[in-house]
C-alpha positions, 0 to 999 in steps of 0.5 A: 776454726771449724773442726779444730779443738784447743791445744796443738793442731796437726797438719792432718787437722788443718787439712780436715778443716780446709776440706770441710770449708771448701770440699776439695779432695783431702789428698790435694789439700795435703799436697798443697800444704806440703808444697807450701811448707817445702817452699818456706823451708827452701826459701829459709835454707837459701837465706831468704825471708818469707813475708805473708801479708796479713799473717806474718814473716818467716826469717832467719835469725843468728844465735850467738855461739856459747862456750861451756854450754852443757849437753842436757843428756850427758851434762858434758860441757860443749861449745856451741857455734854461732848458728841460724834459727828459723823465726816467725814474726806475727803480722799486725792482724795476728798481733791484734787478734791475740792481744787480749789472749788469756790462755785456756779457761 
């Protein structure tokens, strides 16, 4: 991606990269990105799956509860109830593109 370096990518860097490619105002790009993320979050909160063809799928997965888990800060034993987590499943194009990824060299 133009303008994005290796490592973590922030929303601001994504906005800058899109700005360089299409020249739309940065504040407009940022607003669209925020609305897009809000829509994904809202759909997940309402139990829906989001399918972005050619990219991947965001879905909710249930994580089993556990008895006797430990709080990492205090070491105290706690029970963790069954709960939902957000998950991303990469689409075919991303899977194929990353198949031979070896990490940073």
